[in-house]
Structure formats: structure tokens, C-alpha cells
KOLZABA-923275 format. One line per 10 residues: number of its first residue (from 1); their letters; for each residue x, y, z of N, C-alpha, C. Coordinates in Angstrom, 3 decimals, decimal comma, m for minus. Example, Ala and Ser with C-alpha at 12.3 -4.5 7.8 and 13.67 -1.06 7.14 Angstrom:
// residues 2
1) AS) 13,190 m5,690 7,800 12,300 m4,500 7,800 13,200 m3,300 7,800  12,850 m2,250 7,080 13,670 m1,060 7,140 12,900 0,030 7,870
***
This chain:
// residues 277
1) MNKIVLLSNA) 94,561 88,022 95,910 94,478 87,910 97,375 95,823 88,291 97,991  95,811 89,197 98,959 97,022 89,569 99,682 97,188 88,716 100,933  98,454 88,403 101,252 98,748 87,799 102,548 99,155 88,923 103,494  98,466 89,007 104,626 98,707 90,077 105,586 99,083 89,459 106,929  100,122 90,007 107,555 100,557 89,569 108,878 100,037 90,550 109,918  99,396 90,026 110,947 98,959 90,829 112,084 99,848 90,466 113,259  100,650 91,427 113,714 101,592 91,197 114,801 100,918 91,505 116,132  101,017 90,558 117,073 100,348 90,722 118,362 101,241 90,195 119,467  101,114 90,754 120,674 101,772 90,108 121,802 100,851 89,023 122,346  101,318 88,339 123,371 100,604 87,150 123,833 99,307 87,461 124,556
11) ENLPKGAFDF) 99,162 88,681 125,026 98,050 88,963 125,926 96,983 89,871 125,355  97,319 90,644 124,321 96,371 91,651 123,839 96,262 91,600 122,317  95,162 91,056 121,824 94,922 91,088 120,393 94,587 92,519 119,992  95,320 93,109 119,064 95,026 94,498 118,674 93,732 94,581 117,873  92,685 95,066 118,506 91,366 95,101 117,869 91,336 96,102 116,701  92,037 97,218 116,851 92,058 98,187 115,759 92,657 97,595 114,508  93,789 96,900 114,656 94,440 96,280 113,515 93,567 95,172 112,930  92,914 94,406 113,813 92,041 93,336 113,296 90,854 93,924 112,535  90,270 94,997 113,048 89,158 95,641 112,338 89,603 96,138 110,962  90,843 96,638 110,881 91,363 97,085 109,589 91,494 95,904 108,637
21) ACMLNEQQPI) 91,951 94,755 109,147 92,040 93,548 108,324 90,656 93,131 107,838  89,654 93,244 108,697 88,279 92,918 108,285 87,826 93,823 107,153  88,140 95,110 107,249 87,769 96,044 106,193 88,413 95,651 104,874  89,691 95,258 104,914 90,377 94,846 103,695 89,769 93,563 103,133  89,413 92,637 104,034 88,840 91,368 103,583 87,479 91,564 102,927  86,727 92,555 103,390 85,433 92,857 102,769 85,607 93,380 101,348  86,706 94,091 101,115 86,961 94,640 99,791 87,552 93,607 98,852  88,416 92,758 99,387 89,059 91,699 98,607 89,554 90,643 99,586  89,222 89,356 99,394 89,621 88,329 100,361 91,128 88,325 100,609  91,500 88,143 101,872 92,900 88,115 102,261 93,196 86,814 103,002
31) LLAGVFLPKM) 94,478 86,494 103,132 94,945 85,487 104,070 95,595 86,240 105,210  95,091 86,061 106,434 95,584 86,791 107,595 96,376 85,844 108,490  97,678 86,134 108,639 98,538 85,344 109,523 98,689 86,086 110,838  98,168 85,488 111,908 98,345 86,074 113,234 99,676 85,617 113,809  100,585 86,553 114,041 101,906 86,242 114,584 101,915 86,671 116,047  102,002 85,703 116,953 101,853 85,961 118,385 103,196 85,792 119,094  103,591 86,843 119,817 104,827 86,832 120,580 104,489 86,669 122,058  105,278 85,890 122,800 104,944 85,613 124,203 105,251 86,771 125,131  104,850 86,612 126,384 105,049 87,653 127,392 106,534 87,892 127,609  106,908 89,172 127,725 108,315 89,530 127,863 108,731 89,563 129,330
41) DYWNALLYFS) 109,951 89,107 129,580 110,554 89,244 130,899 111,035 90,681 131,047  110,357 91,446 131,877 110,621 92,882 131,982 112,063 93,171 132,370  112,618 92,410 133,324 113,963 92,735 133,825 115,026 92,400 132,798  114,863 91,316 132,069 115,796 91,034 130,976 115,667 92,089 129,886  114,436 92,561 129,678 114,240 93,625 128,693 114,994 94,877 129,111  114,955 95,182 130,422 115,659 96,360 130,923 117,158 96,217 130,738  117,691 95,015 131,012 119,117 94,777 130,804 119,490 94,918 129,334  118,662 94,340 128,474 118,945 94,401 127,035 118,937 95,842 126,550  117,940 96,596 126,998 117,837 97,985 126,557 119,005 98,812 127,083  119,448 98,539 128,336 120,493 99,343 128,959 121,880 99,009 128,429
51) FGAAAPLLYY) 122,126 97,701 128,172 123,481 97,282 127,832 123,623 96,673 126,443  122,517 96,542 125,720 122,569 96,065 124,343 123,142 94,674 124,261  124,094 94,479 123,343 124,655 93,150 123,095 125,385 92,598 124,310  125,813 93,480 125,247 126,507 93,019 126,440 125,558 92,373 127,452  124,279 92,598 127,281 123,290 92,043 128,203 122,946 90,608 127,817  122,364 89,845 128,752 121,892 88,509 128,392 120,852 88,587 127,288  120,770 87,544 126,488 119,730 87,530 125,461 118,372 87,672 126,125  117,482 88,344 125,446 116,167 88,651 126,018 115,248 87,452 125,848  115,165 86,626 126,874 114,267 85,495 126,825 112,940 85,861 127,462  111,916 85,184 127,035 110,600 85,414 127,581 110,369 84,475 128,760
61) TPEGAETLTE) 109,438 84,861 129,595 109,203 84,101 130,813 108,566 82,759 130,506  108,833 81,734 131,347 108,135 80,457 131,177 106,629 80,644 131,214  106,188 81,573 132,079 104,751 81,839 132,134 104,259 82,341 130,780  105,113 83,114 130,100 104,737 83,620 128,787 104,545 82,494 127,797  105,434 81,483 127,855 105,306 80,355 126,943 104,025 79,576 127,215  103,733 79,391 128,520 102,504 78,683 128,856 101,285 79,476 128,414  101,369 80,789 128,641 100,250 81,642 128,233 100,030 81,547 126,736  101,140 81,493 125,999 101,017 81,455 124,548 100,360 80,165 124,082  100,679 79,053 124,781 100,101 77,775 124,391 98,588 77,783 124,543  98,128 78,400 125,622 96,686 78,444 125,878 96,178 79,876 125,734
71) NTAIKEFESL) 96,697 80,557 124,775 96,510 82,000 124,671 95,072 82,368 124,330  94,474 83,179 125,210 93,120 83,649 124,911 93,121 84,583 123,699  94,247 85,292 123,478 94,331 86,170 122,313 94,293 85,352 121,024  94,966 84,204 121,017 94,929 83,337 119,838 93,519 82,792 119,635  92,894 82,352 120,718 91,529 81,836 120,594 90,583 82,924 120,097  90,772 84,127 120,609 89,941 85,238 120,157 90,183 85,529 118,686  91,446 85,498 118,276 91,804 85,718 116,878 91,127 84,677 115,979  91,230 83,416 116,356 90,631 82,355 115,554 89,117 82,522 115,469  88,497 82,834 116,615 87,048 83,000 116,643 86,603 84,171 115,764  87,318 85,285 115,853 86,954 86,466 115,065 87,154 86,225 113,572
81) CQHNGIEYRV) 88,231 85,527 113,224 88,459 85,210 111,804 87,335 84,335 111,267  86,950 83,323 112,026 85,865 82,443 111,589 84,554 83,217 111,470  84,290 84,081 112,439 83,053 84,861 112,427 82,993 85,806 111,240  84,160 86,359 110,841 84,195 87,343 109,760 84,563 86,742 108,404  84,648 85,425 108,345 84,913 84,759 107,068 86,288 85,052 106,508  87,306 85,137 107,386 88,669 85,433 106,956 89,496 84,156 106,998  90,163 83,840 105,902 91,109 82,729 105,907 92,306 83,138 106,773  92,761 82,232 107,644 93,791 82,650 108,598 94,777 81,525 108,886  95,913 81,918 109,436 96,922 81,018 109,982 97,364 81,588 111,325  97,838 80,707 112,209 98,379 81,135 113,500 99,846 80,734 113,564
91) HNYNESFEDI) 100,723 81,713 113,808 102,154 81,470 113,993 102,540 82,009 115,367  103,107 81,169 116,225 103,500 81,657 117,546 104,953 81,309 117,834  105,572 82,123 118,675 107,001 82,006 118,947 107,257 82,134 120,438  108,170 81,276 120,951 108,575 81,327 122,353 110,087 81,536 122,420  110,573 82,546 121,774 112,010 82,702 121,577 112,525 83,972 122,239  113,834 84,181 122,172 114,432 85,429 122,638 114,098 86,540 121,646  114,299 87,770 122,093 114,000 88,899 121,208 114,893 88,872 119,971  116,149 88,451 120,128 117,038 88,365 118,968 116,471 87,389 117,941  115,934 86,259 118,404 115,325 85,301 117,480 114,033 85,836 116,898  113,271 86,566 117,720 112,014 87,133 117,245 112,269 88,065 116,066
101) KKYIKIESRF) 113,340 88,870 116,147 113,656 89,768 115,039 113,879 88,977 113,753  114,525 87,829 113,884 114,755 86,968 112,711 113,425 86,486 112,139  112,514 86,089 113,015 111,228 85,592 112,540 110,368 86,702 111,943  110,479 87,912 112,490 109,758 89,035 111,890 110,249 89,269 110,471  111,557 89,153 110,265 112,097 89,265 108,912 111,468 88,224 107,987  111,437 86,988 108,454 110,909 85,895 107,615 109,421 86,079 107,373  108,671 86,367 108,454 107,228 86,548 108,298 106,921 87,660 107,298  107,610 88,791 107,422 107,323 89,931 106,553 107,862 89,723 105,140  108,913 88,931 104,997 109,459 88,654 103,663 108,429 87,939 102,798  107,619 87,108 103,429 106,617 86,344 102,697 105,213 86,894 102,953
111) ADLLLFSNDL) 105,116 88,199 103,061 103,823 88,855 103,258 103,765 90,115 102,405  102,552 90,545 102,118 102,362 91,785 101,374 102,305 92,997 102,291  101,817 92,794 103,522 101,605 93,919 104,429 101,655 93,413 105,857  102,249 94,213 106,762 102,292 93,886 108,180 101,455 94,909 108,936  100,500 94,417 109,724 99,674 95,279 110,563 100,244 95,290 111,975  100,365 96,484 112,524 101,085 96,665 113,785 100,334 97,680 114,644  100,096 97,339 115,907 99,434 98,263 116,826 100,476 98,966 117,670  100,671 100,248 117,445 101,621 100,999 118,259 101,063 101,270 119,655  99,780 101,043 119,864 99,183 101,219 121,187 99,485 100,039 122,115  99,483 98,821 121,575 99,492 97,631 122,416 100,793 96,845 122,413
121) FYKELTTEMY) 101,739 97,181 121,554 102,942 96,362 121,428 103,783 96,470 122,701  103,714 95,456 123,548 104,421 95,430 124,818 104,231 96,725 125,600  102,968 97,018 125,877 102,626 98,275 126,543 103,096 98,311 127,995  103,529 97,142 128,549 104,016 97,145 129,928 105,401 97,773 130,052  106,105 97,971 128,945 107,433 98,563 128,998 107,359 100,074 129,184  108,470 100,666 129,624 108,536 102,115 129,680 108,433 102,675 128,270  108,084 103,949 128,155 107,900 104,547 126,838 109,154 104,434 125,997  110,319 104,701 126,596 111,565 104,661 125,835 111,886 103,257 125,360  111,729 102,262 126,261 111,984 100,874 125,880 110,974 100,408 124,841  109,726 100,793 125,058 108,653 100,439 124,123 108,987 100,924 122,718
131) NEYAEETMHH) 109,398 102,185 122,599 109,732 102,739 121,298 110,913 102,012 120,676  111,884 101,595 121,524 113,042 100,876 121,028 112,627 99,554 120,390  111,768 98,788 121,080 111,354 97,493 120,552 110,435 97,648 119,337  109,542 98,626 119,397 108,681 98,866 118,241 109,502 99,272 117,036  110,491 100,142 117,263 111,361 100,573 116,173 112,149 99,397 115,610  112,673 98,549 116,513 113,420 97,377 116,066 112,542 96,466 115,209  111,301 96,284 115,635 110,384 95,430 114,884 110,182 95,966 113,478  109,901 97,249 113,360 109,655 97,828 112,043 110,926 97,913 111,210  112,056 98,086 111,898 113,337 98,133 111,207 113,602 96,834 110,451  113,193 95,709 111,036 113,486 94,410 110,435 112,398 93,913 109,484
141) AECPIMIIPE) 111,318 94,628 109,377 110,247 94,208 108,470 110,691 94,368 107,021  110,336 93,401 106,183 110,712 93,432 104,778 109,513 93,630 103,861  108,437 94,140 104,416 107,269 94,496 103,609 106,712 95,806 104,159  105,809 96,449 103,436 105,187 97,664 103,980 104,489 97,393 105,307  104,385 98,431 106,123 103,812 98,335 107,460 102,629 99,291 107,555  101,540 98,813 108,132 100,409 99,673 108,448 100,295 99,748 109,965  100,516 100,926 110,520 100,422 101,129 111,966 99,004 101,600 112,275  98,323 100,826 113,113 96,898 101,061 113,354 96,662 101,389 114,825  96,057 102,532 115,141 95,674 102,807 116,538 94,546 101,877 116,975  94,390 101,722 118,269 93,285 100,918 118,774 91,942 101,600 118,527
151) VYAKPDNIVL) 91,914 102,911 118,584 90,685 103,656 118,341 90,933 104,620 117,187  90,194 104,441 116,112 90,328 105,320 114,956 89,049 105,227 114,145  88,848 106,208 113,305 87,689 106,189 112,415 88,064 105,530 111,095  87,126 104,832 110,521 87,366 104,238 109,204 87,747 105,345 108,228  88,898 105,200 107,540 89,360 106,303 106,681 88,427 106,560 105,507  88,170 107,840 105,258 87,424 108,221 104,058 88,243 109,172 103,185  89,516 109,409 103,585 90,407 110,202 102,741 91,849 109,798 103,007  92,706 110,010 102,018 94,112 109,617 102,073 94,973 110,863 101,945  96,046 110,929 102,737 97,064 111,965 102,575 98,365 111,274 102,178  98,873 111,612 101,000 100,149 111,094 100,508 101,224 112,142 100,778
161) TYDGSASSVY) 102,225 111,795 101,577 103,316 112,748 101,814 104,370 112,584 100,718  104,826 113,699 100,178 105,744 113,685 99,033 106,808 114,747 99,231  108,075 114,355 99,052 109,161 115,332 99,159 110,092 115,280 97,951  109,661 114,590 96,895 110,479 114,474 95,699 111,460 113,323 95,728  111,574 112,625 96,868 112,543 111,535 96,990 111,997 110,239 96,402  112,907 109,324 96,084 112,499 108,012 95,591 111,689 107,258 96,638  112,037 107,434 97,916 111,329 106,695 98,966 109,882 107,157 99,101  109,621 108,448 98,923 108,240 108,928 99,034 107,404 108,427 97,854  107,997 108,379 96,662 107,274 107,851 95,494 107,058 106,355 95,639  108,051 105,648 96,178 107,932 104,201 96,379 106,770 103,887 97,314
171) AIKQFAALLP) 106,616 104,671 98,382 105,503 104,452 99,313 104,165 104,629 98,611  104,057 105,640 97,765 102,814 105,877 97,026 102,542 104,711 96,074  103,582 104,231 95,395 103,435 103,081 94,483 102,946 101,852 95,226  103,600 101,554 96,368 103,241 100,361 97,131 101,820 100,428 97,663  101,431 101,586 98,133 100,068 101,741 98,642 99,050 101,501 97,529  99,285 102,105 96,363 98,344 101,944 95,249 98,282 100,493 94,782  99,415 99,790 94,792 99,446 98,404 94,329 98,787 97,454 95,323  99,008 97,685 96,617 98,514 96,764 97,632 97,059 97,012 98,016  96,649 98,270 97,996 95,318 98,624 98,494 94,560 99,437 97,448  94,344 98,866 96,269 93,733 99,639 95,176 92,324 100,127 95,496
181) ELTKLETLLV) 91,604 99,386 96,360 90,245 99,811 96,691 90,244 101,166 97,407  91,309 101,435 98,177 91,377 102,689 98,927 91,784 103,870 98,045  92,297 103,590 96,870 92,705 104,686 95,977 91,509 105,429 95,395  90,314 104,913 95,608 89,101 105,605 95,138 88,670 106,714 96,100  89,243 106,713 97,300 88,880 107,727 98,287 89,457 109,093 97,892  88,893 110,137 98,471 89,461 111,473 98,286 90,923 111,443 98,726  91,814 111,905 97,850 93,249 111,796 98,106 93,923 113,137 97,919  94,777 113,485 98,884 95,525 114,737 98,816 97,016 114,405 98,840  97,729 114,822 97,793 99,172 114,647 97,741 99,802 115,940 98,257  100,528 115,820 99,379 101,024 116,996 100,087 102,538 117,089 99,977
191) YINPSEKHSF) 103,000 118,237 99,519 104,422 118,553 99,528 104,650 119,607 100,595  105,553 119,302 101,530 105,777 120,210 102,658 107,137 120,860 102,515  107,133 122,166 102,381 108,382 122,921 102,304 108,127 124,311 102,854  108,825 124,677 103,933 108,561 125,994 104,532 109,032 127,170 103,683  109,786 126,892 102,623 110,271 127,962 101,762 109,291 128,223 100,629  108,941 129,465 100,424 108,019 129,822 99,339 108,687 129,753 97,974  110,004 129,584 97,949 110,738 129,630 96,686 110,644 128,320 95,912  110,212 127,249 96,553 110,236 125,949 95,906 108,815 125,468 95,601  108,610 125,020 94,384 107,344 124,404 94,012 107,490 122,888 94,144  106,471 122,157 93,730 106,541 120,697 93,764 107,739 120,219 92,949
201) PEMDFIEEFA) 108,611 119,373 93,520 109,687 118,798 92,704 109,122 117,792 91,708  109,625 117,855 90,487 109,189 116,929 89,417 107,664 116,901 89,320  107,052 118,063 89,318 105,594 118,156 89,363 104,930 117,408 88,222  105,427 117,580 86,993 104,799 116,927 85,842 104,812 115,412 85,995  105,910 114,877 86,507 106,041 113,421 86,621 105,150 112,848 87,722  105,156 113,487 88,896 104,330 112,956 89,980 102,848 113,100 89,634  102,490 114,148 88,923 101,099 114,325 88,520 100,682 113,250 87,526  101,541 113,013 86,507 101,227 111,977 85,520 101,060 110,615 86,184  101,926 110,307 87,143 101,867 109,000 87,790 100,682 108,880 88,738  100,571 109,817 89,668 99,571 109,691 90,732 98,151 109,730 90,183
211) ERHFSNLSFL) 97,911 110,528 89,143 96,564 110,623 88,591 96,132 109,340 87,896  97,068 108,475 87,544 96,708 107,185 86,963 96,202 106,212 88,028  96,549 106,458 89,286 96,251 105,489 90,349 95,220 105,980 91,359  95,054 107,275 91,484 94,123 107,825 92,471 93,068 108,635 91,722  91,840 108,165 91,814 90,778 108,717 90,952 90,215 110,044 91,466  90,490 110,388 92,716 89,946 111,628 93,292 91,097 112,387 93,957  92,022 112,886 93,122 93,304 113,386 93,588 93,400 114,899 93,476  93,994 115,512 94,497 94,343 116,926 94,435 95,720 117,111 95,063  96,315 118,305 94,851 97,677 118,580 95,280 97,688 119,791 96,208  98,606 119,753 97,178 98,721 120,868 98,107 100,175 121,038 98,516
221) KLEIEPEKYF) 100,656 122,273 98,472 101,974 122,611 99,009 101,768 123,326 100,336  102,332 122,749 101,387 102,238 123,342 102,720 103,546 124,040 103,056  103,469 125,301 103,361 104,668 126,069 103,690 104,762 126,212 105,202  104,988 125,061 105,850 105,062 125,010 107,303 106,280 124,195 107,706  106,652 124,288 108,976 107,687 123,415 109,525 107,005 122,113 109,941  107,278 121,027 109,234 106,497 119,798 109,465 106,592 119,251 110,880  107,794 119,312 111,493 107,943 118,754 112,834 107,060 119,469 113,849  106,786 120,743 113,610 106,003 121,525 114,572 104,512 121,547 114,242  104,172 121,609 112,955 102,800 121,978 112,595 102,036 120,948 111,769  102,714 119,931 111,253 101,995 119,000 110,391 100,928 118,230 111,162
231) GTWLEDRKNT) 101,260 117,813 112,389 100,273 117,107 113,205 99,044 117,950 113,471  99,257 119,237 113,746 98,132 120,146 113,968 97,289 120,286 112,712  97,964 120,369 111,562 97,234 120,462 110,296 96,396 119,206 110,063  96,971 118,046 110,388 96,236 116,791 110,188 95,022 116,683 111,100  95,114 117,269 112,292 94,003 117,172 113,228 92,721 117,785 112,662  92,870 118,714 111,751 91,698 119,342 111,139 91,079 118,477 110,044  91,779 117,424 109,657 91,265 116,490 108,648 90,740 115,254 109,369  89,503 114,942 109,202 88,902 113,815 109,901 89,028 112,540 109,067  89,153 111,415 109,753 89,090 110,088 109,130 90,158 109,907 108,045  91,385 110,294 108,372 92,479 110,280 107,398 93,362 109,051 107,572
241) LLVAGAKSRS) 93,916 108,565 106,456 94,986 107,573 106,457 96,201 108,226 105,812  97,367 108,145 106,479 98,579 108,805 106,016 99,514 107,799 105,351  100,141 108,194 104,241 101,118 107,363 103,534 102,460 108,075 103,572  103,511 107,370 104,041 104,836 107,988 104,175 105,919 106,981 103,822  107,040 107,477 103,340 108,174 106,624 102,997 109,380 106,949 103,851  110,172 105,910 104,170 111,470 106,101 104,821 112,551 105,798 103,795  113,639 106,530 103,857 114,669 106,401 102,829 115,355 105,049 102,859  115,332 104,377 103,996 115,955 103,064 104,142 115,423 102,456 105,420  115,862 101,243 105,731 115,460 100,684 107,021 115,973 101,552 108,154  117,166 102,128 107,986 117,666 103,028 109,019 116,803 104,270 109,112
251) GISELFHKSF) 116,064 104,582 108,050 115,164 105,724 108,071 114,003 105,538 109,015  113,704 104,291 109,400 112,663 104,055 110,399 113,016 104,769 111,690  114,306 104,753 112,059 114,734 105,455 113,264 114,437 106,936 113,158  114,684 107,511 111,981 114,404 108,932 111,782 112,917 109,205 111,912  112,094 108,290 111,370 110,649 108,468 111,491 110,228 108,492 112,954  110,850 107,638 113,764 110,468 107,559 115,168 110,932 108,759 115,966  112,129 109,229 115,692 112,746 110,178 116,626 112,820 111,613 116,122  112,787 111,833 114,825 113,080 113,162 114,328 111,951 113,793 113,527  111,146 112,998 112,848 110,253 113,577 111,857 108,847 113,780 112,386  108,042 114,469 111,578 106,644 114,674 111,935 105,895 113,355 112,009
261) VGNLLKEHKI) 106,303 112,346 111,218 105,648 111,038 111,272 105,884 110,399 112,640  107,099 110,568 113,188 107,381 110,043 114,511 106,457 110,617 115,565  106,182 111,899 115,474 105,246 112,513 116,417 103,855 111,925 116,279  103,433 111,676 115,048 102,114 111,096 114,828 102,034 109,677 115,365  103,126 108,910 115,214 103,147 107,553 115,738 102,918 107,554 117,246  103,539 108,490 117,934 103,421 108,538 119,390 102,026 108,945 119,829  101,331 109,690 118,981 100,010 110,164 119,366 98,910 109,154 119,072  99,193 108,133 118,251 98,245 107,028 118,013 96,898 107,507 117,468  96,875 108,447 116,565 95,590 109,023 116,185 95,051 108,515 114,855  95,913 108,219 113,890 95,437 107,834 112,575 96,246 106,646 112,062
271) PIFITHK) 95,675 105,838 111,163 96,459 104,787 110,522 97,556 105,399 109,651  98,750 104,784 109,701 99,883 105,268 108,923 100,489 104,097 108,149  100,603 104,266 106,836 101,221 103,278 105,951 102,655 103,723 105,696  103,619 102,841 106,023 105,037 103,176 105,921 105,769 102,118 105,095  106,637 102,580 104,204 107,548 101,672 103,514 108,965 102,205 103,686  109,933 101,300 103,567 111,331 101,750 103,483 111,947 101,149 102,231  112,809 101,906 101,611 113,381 101,514 100,323 114,902 101,560 100,398
***
């Protein structure tokens, strides 16, 4: 049984992420911890984003704390868990953002997987501020993260991104270990390199490893510029789940701002499994 954390704000239970948890529970029973964060004070958030540590600590509004106590999202979460036969816990916090980051570390340290809705996480913030807080949240997570759009199709195929790095192999390992039921799906291991001169790095090794864990596996080398064309290539694949690795926690920033994965995160189109090593 895996322990999975579902991260939610105080007002909007992420239905896409919850549906994904239901799918996992149908395959193998899970313990689902709903972690609820209270309503954010927008103006303190603006100060924090603009001035960083020089700004006042980001406290949440008193109304947010009251809302959290009688939170309809929590009640909905409890009702849905009971209806779907999911063992669950409720963890709620009425703290500053600095404290919340600490609790995200603790919650994820004692979890196998964190489910996160990039559509709903403090959607009242501006896009830039929103990305900053979402990035901070994932930066502090100490377990793999599954980013789930609110609207998506149940995956029937997996795309494993591979660049020969330890972090890309680590992501593939973690996915296979945590979600073995999904390894039976059609799986494509993709190496992206715009140069025709390079073949798969360590091809014999990645083939020996991946074929032991994915029963319906094939390989593809894409000779494209990933930042420009990978998203377009993915659009032609329906019902896909993407697996990607970041080289470190600081690599989460690169995923958000520089890489093809960052573009996919902003478009909210497919579930993405991310690890950092």
C-alpha cells in the first residue's frame, strides 16, 4: 500500500488529482492524505513575491482559517473518499507560506507520491506569482510528484523521457517502483537529440533495465528541438502520461522556466510524473 498526499488549497478540491487517486486505489489500495492549505492573503503574497525575504511573512487571512475549519473542500474530500472506499487522513494548516514550505517537506518526506493540481493551486494569483509558489512547493517536496490537470483522459500509454543522465533513469526507476500497474501500458522511451550524430546513450544498459519493468516497451530517438517541438509531438499522442526527471531540486526551476516540460506544465494537458535527484 502506498501513502499518497493530495495537495489542495482551502477552496478548491482538485477533482483531476482525486480521480487519479481513485484510479490508483482501484489497482492497489492506498492511504490518501488530504493536505489543505488556507486562503492566501493576496496583498501579502504580492509583497512576498516582490521583495522576498525583505517582505512580511506571508500569513493567510483570518477568513482563510475560518474557511479551513469549516471547509467544504475537506467535507467533499471526506465524502468522496468514503464513497470510493479510500482510506484517508485530513491534514490542515493555518500558517505562513514559510511554515507551509516546512510542512510540505515533512508531508512529502513521509509519503510515496504527492499529487498536485497545476490548474487550481492558488489560481487567484497572477500567472507569474502562481508559478513562483507552485515551483516553491515542488522544490521542497521530498518524494516524486504527479502533476494532474483538472481535465485529462485516463492514460493508456506512457512516455519516458531519457537523456542518458542519472536523473532521467532515477525517474524511470521511481515510476516503475511506485506505479507497477501502469508499467503494463504501451510505453515509449524517448531520447531527444536534434543531432543525427548521436544514438541512445548507454543503449544496452537502458534497454536491459527498462525491458525488465515495462512489458510493452519500444524506443524512439527524436531529432527535434525539444523546447520548440516536443509539445507538438505529444499532442499527436492521445491519453499519455509523461515521466521526467530533474537533476536536483534546483532542477525544478529549470523544468518550469527553460525546458519542454515547463511548457507542458503551463498547458495543463497531460499528467506528468516528476522526480528530482
